[in-house]
N, C-alpha and C positions, 0 to 999 in steps of 0.2 A: 437404729436411728430413725428409720422410716416409721416403724411401728410406734416409737415414742412420740414422734411428731403427730401422727394420726390421733393417738390417744389424747394429746394436749389439745388438738383442734376440737375433738369431740367434747372434751371437758369444757372448753371455752363456750362452745355452742349450747351446751346444756345449762351452763350457769347463766347465760344471756339469751335464753331461748326466745323470749318475745322480741328482742331486738333482731335476732336472726330471722324470725318469721316475718316481721314487718318489712325488713329489707327484701326478703324473697318475694313477698306480695307486691311491693312497689316495682321490683324488677319484672315480675310477671305481668303487671298491668302495662308497663311501658312496652314490653315485648309483644303483648297481646294487641295493643293499639297499632303498633308498627306492622304486625302480621296482617291484621284485618285490612289496613289501608294499602298494603303492598302485595297482598297475596294474588298471584297469577300463575298460570301454568302454560308453558310453551308446548303446544301439542304437536309441533313439527317434528316428526320422527327423524328427519334428516339431521336435525341438530343434535341427535344423540351420539353422533360420530364426529371426531375431531375434523375441523375444516382444513387441517394442515396435511392430511393424507393426499397423495397424488390424485386418486380417483375422486376424492371429495372436492379437490380444487377444480377438476374438470366438471363435476356435477354442479358446483356453485356457479361456475362461469356460464354453463348452459342455462341454469335457472335465472341468472341475471340478464342474459340476453333474451330469454323467452319467459318472462315472469308469469305469463298465463299458464305455463306448465304446472305451476304450483297453486295458482289462485283461481283456476277455472272451476265453474259449475257446469256440468254437462247434463242437459235435460234430454231424456230419451222418450220419444213419443211413438207409441205403437197403435195402429188402428186396423180394422178388418180389410180395408182396401187402400190402394195406393192414393186414390183421390182424397179419401177421408184423412189419411195420414198427413198429406200435404196441407189440406185445409186446416187441420187442428194445429199443426206446427206453425203455419203462417199466422193464424189468429193469436196463438199464444205469444209468439215472438213480437208481433205488433203491439200487443197489450203490455208486455214487459218493457218494450223499447220506450214506452212513455214514462217509465219510472226512472228519470235521470238522477233521482236522489239515491237510488240503490244500485244501479247498474251502469258500468262504464260503457259496455257494448253488449248487444244481443244479436246473434247471427244464426240463421238457419243454415247449417252446413249443406252446400250444394243447392240451396233453395232461394238464393238472392237473385236479383235481376240478371246478373252476369251469367249464372249457370242456367237460368230459365231460357235465356236467349241463345246461349251457345251449347246447350246440353247435347244436341244431336252430334256435335263435333267429337264427343267423347265415345260415341258408339262405333264399334269396329266397322271398317269400310264395307265388308261383305254383308254384315247385318243391316247397315244403313241402306245399302242398295235395295235389298228386298223390302225394307220398311217404306222407302220412298215410292217404290213401284206399287205397293199395295195402297198407299195413300192416294196416289194419282188415280188408280182405278176406282177408288171409293169416292171420287169427286162428287158425283150426283148424290150419293148417300150423305156425305158431309154437308153438301149444300142444303139438303132437306132438313138436317138436324140443326144447322146453323141458323137458318131463317125461321124455323118453326120448332123451338125447343118445348114441345108439348107431346101429349099422347098422340095427337093427330100427326105431328111431325115424325114421331117414332114409328108409327105404322107406315107412313109414306116411305121412310128409309127402309123399312122391312120390305116394302113392295119393290123397291129398286133391287134389293138383294135377291128376292124371289124371281125377278125378271131374268137375272143371270142364269138361274136354274132352268126356267122355262125355255130360254134360248140355248140351253145345253152348253153354256160357257163354263159352268161349274156344276159338279154332281151334287145332288141333294144330300148325299151322305157326308159330303165335306162340310156341310153346314150343321150337322147334327149337334155337335158340341155347343156351337153358338146359339142355336135355338133352345137347347136345354138350359143354357145359362140365362137366357132371357125369360124362360118360363118359371124358373125357380123362385125369383123374388116376387113375382106376381102371385104364385101359389101361397107363399109364406104370408104375404100381406092379407090375402083373402082369408087366411086362417088366423089372422090377428097375431102373427108372429113378427118379430123384428127381421128386417131383410136389408141387404145392401147389394149394390151392383157396381161392377168396375168395367169401364170401357177399355181400360188398359189391359185388363185380364182377358177380355173377350178378343181384342185385337191380337193378343199374344197366343191365341189358340187355347185359352182356358188355363194357362199356367201363369203363375205370378212369381216374380223374383222376390224372395223373402226380404231382400234389402229395400224393396219399394214399400214395404209395410212398416218401415221404421225410419224415423227422422231424428236428427240430432240438432239440438240448439245449444250453441256455445254461448255461455253467459259469463261475463267478467264483472264480478260485483265489487262494490266498495266494501272491503272487509273492515269490521269494527275492531281495531287493534285494542288489546287490553281486556276484551271480553272473553269469557271461557269458551263461547261458541261464536267466533267472529262472523261466520256466514249465516247465522240463524235468521236474521231479519230478511236476507235475500231469499233463503229457501222458503220461508213462510210466505213471502210475496209470490213466489212461483206457484206454490200450492193454492194460495188464495185466488190467483189469476185463473188457474185451471178450473177451479170450482165455480168462479164467477161466469166463465165462458161456457160452463156445462159441457165440457169436451166429452166427458164419459157418456152423457145422455144424448148429445147431438151427433157426435161422430163415433161413439163407441170406443173412444181413445183412452188409453192408459198413459199416465204421465209419471215417469220416475226420475229421480234426481240423484246424481252421483258426481264424481269428480274429486280432485284433490282437496278442495276447500270443504266439501261436504263430508268426505271421509274423515278429515281431521276433526270436524265438529262432532261427528258420531262417535269418534274414538273417546272423546271426553264425556259425552253423554252416557255411553255404556259404562265407562269407568265410575261415573257418579250414580248410576242406576242402583237403587236400593241401598245407597251408602248410609243414609240416616238409620234405616231399620237395622241393617247389619251392625252398625256402630252401637246401637242401643243393646242389641242382643249380645254382642261381644262384651260390652261394658258390664252387663249383668253377670255374665259368666265369669269375668275377671274378678268381680267383687265376691262372688261365691267361692272361687278358688282361694282368694286372699283370706276369706273367713275360715276356710278349712285349714289353711296353713297357719294362721295367726290366732284364731279363736278369740278375737277381741275386736269389738266394733271400733274402739278408739284406734287400735293399731291399723285396722283396715282404712279408716279415714286418713290417718297420717300418711300411709303409703300412697293412697289415691291423690292426696294433695301434692305429695312429692312428685308423683308421675305427671300430674297435670301441669304443674309449674315448670318442671323440666322440659316437657314437651313444647310448651309455648315458647320458652327461651330458645330451644333448639330450632324451632320453626323460624323465629326471628333471625337467628344467626345464619340459617340457610338462605333466607331471602336477602339478608344483608350481603352475603358473599356473592350470590349469583343473580339477584334481581328477580328471578322467576324459577319455579321448579319445572321438572319435565315429567313425562309419564312414568319414568322409573324412579326418580328421586323422591316422588311423593310417598314412596314406600318407607321413607325414613321414619315416619310416625310409628309404623308397625314395629320396625327394628328397635326404635327407642323404647317403646312400651315393653317389648320383650326383654331387652337387656337391662333397662333401668329397673324393671320389676324384679329381674334376677338379683341385681345388687341389693335392692331394698329387702327382698325376701331373705337373702343370705344374712344380711345384718339383723333383721328383725327376728328371724328364727333363732339366730345365735343369741340375741338379747333374751328371748324366752328361756333358752337353756341356762343362761347366766343368772337370770332373775330367779330361777328355781333354787339356786344356791346362795344368791346375794340379795337380801331383802331390799337394800338401798338401790333405788332406780338409777341414781347417778353412777354408783359403783358398777352396776350391771351394764350400763351403757358404755362406760369406759373399758370394762373387761371385754365387752363384745368387740369394741374397736381393736383391742389388743389381739383378739383371736382372728378377726376377719379383715383387719386393715390391710395387711400385706397381700393376702390373696385377692382382695378386691382391687387393689392397686395394680397388681400384675395382670389380673383378668381384664381390667379396663384398658391397660396399655396394649395387651395382646389383641383384644377385640378391635381396638382402634387401628392397630397395625394391619389386621386382616382387612378392615374396611378401606383403609388408605392404600392398600396394595394395587388398586385399580387406578390410582391417581396418575402414575406415569404412562398408562396405556392410552391408545387413541380412542377408547370407548368412553367418550365424554359424558354420556348419560349416566353410566355406572360410576365414573370417576366423581361426578357431582354427588351421587348418592353416597359414595364412600366417604367423601369429605364431610358431608353433613352428618352422616352417621358417626364418623370418627369424632367430630366435635360433640355430638350427642353423647358419646361415651364419657367424655370429660364432664359434661354437664350432669349426666346420670351419676357418675362417681362422686362428684363434689356434693350433689344434692343428697345422696345416700349417707354421707358422712358429716353433713352439716345441718341441713334442713330437717331431715328425718329424725335425728336424735332430739333436735329442738322441739319438734312436734310431739314426740313421745313424752317429753317432759311436760309440755303444755297440756297434753291430754293423756295423763299417765294411765297405762293399762293396769288391770288388776294383777296381783302377784301370781306367780306360776306355781300351782300346788303340786303338779306332777312332773316327773322326768319326761323328756321328749324321746327318750330311747325307746325302741320298738323290739322288746325281747322276743316277740313272736317270730321275728326274722332271724333269730340266732341259729336255728338249724340250717338255714340257707347259707348264712355266712360260713358255718363250719363245713358245709358241703363244698362251697366254692374253694375253701382252703385245701381240702383234701384232694380236690380234682383240678387244681389250678393248671397243671401241665396239660391235662386233657382239654381244658377250656382254651388255653393258649394255642395248642396244636390244631384243634378243630377250627378256631377262628382264623388262624393263619392259612389253613388248608382251604377253607371256603373262600377267603379273599383271593388267594392265588389261583384257584380253579376258575373263579369268575373273571379274572383279568382278560382272557381272550374275548369275552363278551364286549369289552370296551371298544373293540374294533367295529362293532355294529351299533355303537352309540349314534343316535340320529341327531342331526342339527337342522332345525327349520327356522331360517331367519327371514322368510318372506313376510313382510309386515301385514299383508292381506290375510295371512293365515291366522293372525292373532286378533282379528276383529270378529265381531259377531257375524256368523255366516248368514243369518236370516235378516240382518240389517239391509234396508233397501239399497243403500249405496254400494255395499259389498256384494250382495247378490247380483246386482245389475252389472257391476264391473267384472265379476267373474263370468257372467254370461257373455258379455262383450268380448272377453279375452279369448273365447273359443274360436272366434273368427279372426284369422291373421290380418285381414284388411282393416280391422279396427285398431291394430297396432297398440293394444293396451300395454303389453309388456315388451315394447320395442326398445331397441338400442338407438342411440343418437350419436352422430358424429358432426362436429362443427368444422367445416372446411373453410378455406380462404375465399373462394369465389363460387358462384353457382356453377360455373363450368367445371371446376375441380370437383365440386360435390357430385355433379352428374357422372363424371368419370369414375369416382370412387364407388358410387352406387352400382354402376354396372359391374365393377369388380366384385363387390360384396354379394351381388345377386347370384354369382356363380357358386357360392358356398352351399353345400348340401344342407346345412342347418338353417338356411335363410329361405323364408317363404316369398318375400318380396321386398323391394326397396323403393323409396320414393324421395324425390327432391322437389324443389319449386318447378323444375322443368317437367315433372310428371303431369303438371296441370296445363301444359302446352300440347294440344292434341297433335297426333301424327297424321300424315296424309291429308292435310287440310285442303289442299287444292282440289283433290278429287271429291272430298266430302262436301265442300262448298258448292261444287258444280251440281252434285246430286240434290242438295238442299234448295239451291236457287231454281233448279229445273222444276222441282216439286212445288215450290212457292208460286212460280208462274202458272203452273197447271191448276193450282188450287185457289188462285187469287179470287176468281169469280165466285167460286163456291163458298169460300169462307167469309167473303165480304158482301154476300147477298143481303138485300134489305130484309129486315124482319117483318114477318107477317103479323097481322093482329092476332092476339091470343084467342084461341077457339073457345066456344061455349062448351058446357058440359055435354049438351046434346050432340055437338059436332064431334067431340071426343068419343062418345058412345057409338056414333055412326062409323067413325074411323076404326074403332075396335072390331065392330061386327064385320066390316069390310075386310080387315086384316085377317080375321079368323076364316072367312070364306076363301080368301086367296091361299091361305095355308092348306086348307083341306083340298082345294082344287090341285094344288101343286103336289100334295102327297098322293092323291087319288087312291087307288086300291093297291098301290105298291107296298112292298114290305122292306124292312131294313131300318137301320138306326136313324137315317135322315127323315124317312116318312114318319116313324114313330115320334121323333122329336117335333116334327111339324104339327102332327095331330095333338100332341101334348100342349104346345103353345097355343094352338087354336082353341082348345078347350079352356085354357086359362084366360084367354082374351074374351071368350064368350061369357064366362062366369064374371069377369070384371065388368063387362058391359051390363050384365044383369044386376050387378051389385049397386051400392050407393055411391054418391059422389065423394064421400070421405075416403073410401078405399081407392077410388080412381085418383084422387089428389095425392094419396100416399104413394101409389105406384109411380105417378108422374114425378114426384119429388125424388124417389129412389133412383130413377133413370136420368133425370134432367140435371140435378145438382152436380153429380160427378161429370156429366157431359159438358157443362159450362166450364168446369175446371180444366178439362182436357182440351177443349177447343181453344181456351185462352192460352194454354201452354203451347199448343200446336202453332197458333198464330205467331206467338213470340219466338218459338224455336225455328220457324222458317225465316227469321230475320238475322240468322247467325252471320257473324263477320269473322275475319281472320283474328286468331288469338295469338298474342305474343307475350313474352314475359313482361313487357312494358305495360300492357293493358290489363293484366290480371288485377282483380279487386284488391284494394289496400289491405283489408283484413286478412286475406289469404297470404299476401306477401309478408305481412308482419309475423305470421305463423311459421314462415320458412326461411326468411332472410333477416339476419341480425344486423347490428350496427357495423359499419365498415364493409358492407356488402358481403359479410360472412354468411354462408348458407349452410343449412343442416341437411344431413342425410338420415332418413328414418329407415331402420332395418327391422323387419318383423320376423319373429321366429317361426320355424316350421314345426308343426306338431302341437301337442297340448301345452300351452304356455303356463298352465297351472301345475305342471309336473316339474318338480325340482331338478330331476336328472336331465330332462330336456333343456331346461333353462341354463343349467350349468354348462352343458355341452355347447349350447348356442353362444353363451357369453364368452367362453374360452376361444371359440372359433372366430368370433368377431374381433376380440381383443388381439388375437394373433395377426389378423389382417389389418386392423385399424387400432393401434394402441391408445389413441386418444378418445375412444368410444366411451359414452356415458349413457344415462337414461335408466329406466326401470329395469330393463333386461340385463344391464351390467351391474347395477347397484346391489341387486339381491345376492349375486355371487360375491362381490367385494365386501358386502356387509358380513356375510357368513365367515369369510376368511379373516376379516379384521377382528371379529368377536372371538373366534377360536384362538387367534394369536394373542389377543388381549387376555383371555382367560389363562393361557399357558404362562404368559409373562407375569400376570398377577399372582397366580398360584406359586410361582417360583419366588417372587418378591415377598409374598406373605410368609411362606415357610422359612425363608432365610431370616427375615426380620423378627418373626416370632421366636425362631431358634436362638438368635443373638440375644434377644430380650431375656429368654429363659436362662441362657448361659450366664448373663450378667447377674441374675438374681440367684439362680440355683448353684452355680459354680461347679456343677458335676455333669459331665457329658452323659453319663448313664441316666441321670434324672431328667435331662433334656429329652433323651430318647423315650423314657417312660411316659413323658407328656405328649410327645409328637406322634409316636407309633399308634396309639389309640385314635388320634385325630386323623392320621392317614388311613387307617383301617375304616373309620367311619365314612370318610370321603370316598374311598374305593367302593365300599358297600353301596353307598348312595348311587354312584354312577353305574355300578353293575346292575342294580335293580332297575334303573332307568333303561339300560340297554336291553335287558332280558324282557322287560314289559312293553318295549316299544314306545316308551315315553320320551318324546323329543325335547332337546334343549332348544330354547329360543332366546331372543334378545331380552325378554322380560324375566323369564324364570331362572336365567343363568345367575342372577344375583344371589340365588340360594347358596351358591358355592362359596363366595366370600363370607356370607352369613354363617355358613357351616364352620368356617375357620374361626370366626369371631366368637360365636356361641360355644362351639365345641371346645376351643382352647380354654375358655373360662371354666367350664366344668372340669376339665382335666387338671387345671391349675389348683382348683379347690382340693381335689383329691391328693395331688402330689405334695402340696404343702402340709396338709393334714397328716399324710403318711410320714413326711420328714419330721413332724412333731412327735411321732411315735404312735399315732392313732391306728387302730385296726378295727375289724368287725364293722365295715362301712355301712352295710345294709341296715344295721340297727341304729346307726348314728343319727344325730340331729342334722349332720351335713347332708346325708342322703335324703332326709325329709325335705330339707331346703331345696336341694337339687331337683327332687321330684316335682314339688309344687312350682318351682321356677320353670321347669320344662313344660309343665301342664299349662301354666299361664302363657308362656311364650307360644306354645302350640295353639292356644286359643286366639292369640293375636294374629298368628300366621293363618289360622283357619278362617279368620274374617276375610282374608284375601281370597281364599278358596271359594267363598260364597259369591264373589264378585260376578256381575253379569258380563264383564269384559274378559274374553278368553285368555288374553295374555296375563292379566292380573290373576285370574283364577289358576292358571298353570303355575304361576309364581308361588301361590299359596300351597298348591299340592307338593311342589318340590321342596319348599321350605319345611312342610310338615314331615315329609319323608326324611330329609336330612336331619331334622331334629330327632326323630325316632332313632335313627342310626347312631347319632352322636350320644344320645342318652344311654342307649344300650351299651355302647362302647365304654362310656364313662362308668356306669354303675356295675357292669358285669366283667368286662374284659380288662379294664385298667387295674382294678384291685387284684385280679389274678396275676396280671403281668408284674405288678409291684411286689407281691408276696408280703412276707413279714417285714415290718419296719426295722431299720438298722439299730434303732435305740428305743428304749421305752419312753413313754410320754413324760415330759418334764413335770407336768402337773395334770391331774385327772380332769377329764371333761365333765363339767357339771351335768351334762345330759346323762352321764352314767349313774348319777346319784339316785337313790330311791326316793 
């Protein structure tokens, strides 16, 4: 009855071909307009998983309470010295802060007025004691520098330092490193080389904390909803500002942009990179394959029109159902092209075979429907069942793809049996002069028949031997691993993740009050997998009473020195005289003694003499190198000596917003110990934190939960797909043995695919795992074609028109999947690789293993295949 109905539908469409074509074009135009107007992609990776999972609920709550965790742009500023880093970051933040049209807020982390004033309170007490003592002793030197920030003042400060040596208060060797550091930039500038100098480094004994050479600017932009790259305008403004301020030229600073908003934008940018060129190349290859399969320009045009109209209609259905696509469901286009082309090729190749025996095009089209109508129906239903198998799982991204692809199977099936026959009538291909049978493959068919048991045994043995390898199958569900490693945002975030204090892959716990959060933080800090924990109270310094006493004492001692009235700027002649005087003092101090201190003094004396003998431009350059950072450091020192008691109540508002949510709920940040880019380290960390704090969320937890959810989804989907396909096959085939003859090759192909992945170290991820339901959809279609032909009594499959159709269908599908392999996006590329591998396995299983497994048909063919005719 099904076959008769399909034949009648095809007959009607061929008799009213132009009506069908016009109706299809009108439908395509409407679908196309709707698609263009509503096409959008939701790049938020978090939305790929169901919001109803417990861990997703915690994650969503956290993101709602701290929206900046998802919308933040993090600007990373690096410069050669601490002073230049601070200057570059402050200049950039000030410029960006004026763009109220693009940015909600712009904050230099630890660089605002609050931290500049109270920064010394965060220094350990013992370290602060030594620091304030050294500052107090350096009062005269600071006074000279503060009142006379010039070459003259610098030499005077040097004289105060040398006076301590002359009075034997400090040994000359103790100043060796300081004198060498002062000489180095002078020598470089005299040699016309770029040079920089850091007072902070000099005062720290020549060492610099790497953290002082990096500043972070937190930028909260206005994201442009509905655009493919919502943060693009904000990122462009940041780069333009850095260029306008000439931070690279003036401060030697590099500015990098990362953060959740930027990573999401670059995700789409990389996915679209080379899309047009790849699509053109893929389209050309598809057309060539269609020509090789159909040998008729008109037939190729008919199939291409069918594919295009079906694709546009499917896209509109998908957008109508979901409103927006996601990074996984956009692959529906490739799946549709692959399977719709399969249906079209199956029908059109069968039409060629029938046309060889039936001159009448209408009769040939109806006879083709009689031959392939039932197999196409069953294949479409089975493929749709495979795609829809992910619908009940929590993997929402793949469920969306499955739903759209499932609907696409219906569209492809209907188009192949209505629009395609109508187009073939409207553009009738020439008659088929030769049989489509391939007698050259007859010896291979005969060999397969003679050795079918060997083929079955070897295939079964290889599949079983490879099963233990599945235990080594790798799963990598870290979203960062599926982005372009050399993309600025990804490279930067990976670099930052190596330092636990940056807490890139940290876990987060929302507690009820800041007091409870602090208590939980102390408990979690005891875990061996935890590097550190932080709460809002981590920003309230400890031992403040003692620290404030030290700071206020230093402030009183340095008041006169730091607030001394400024002297008039010296002339160049006065600077030259000061330089020569300084060189003389250095040589007198060094005398005839030997040692690192004396050598350094003579080196600096030589440099000062050469500078005095040089031109004014070089002297101005040296003065700038020393004085510009000096002014920054003196300003910071003056501000830092005004520190006051810090409490939770007077912490800056932007900081409190990052740590305390509505209802006074506070968060605990838990940073992992070890390499946070190592999956094993992160899984161990996540399990330990969840055991101690079951409500934990954040990036450090999500990666573990993502992996577990996807693996569980795959297991559930595989079971649902196999059961639903088996039931469908049983309803149609009515023989348990025939169901097994269809499913066993499918299972063998799936096992072979996963075994090859395990043995080659190819990891499954949240993107390429879609190859597995596709394997079921495409694979079962091929198996169905063979089982139904076998039940009709057909044999010698390699020679048949069916295998010709399957081969070209697989080749075309592989080309469509291969276009994904060429993608610049690593996740999409891995999807293409696994799809191509699964297709190769399923084709081999269908063409070689299944015929051997089926053996001779139970009955002879009811009517001869026209392809067998000469």
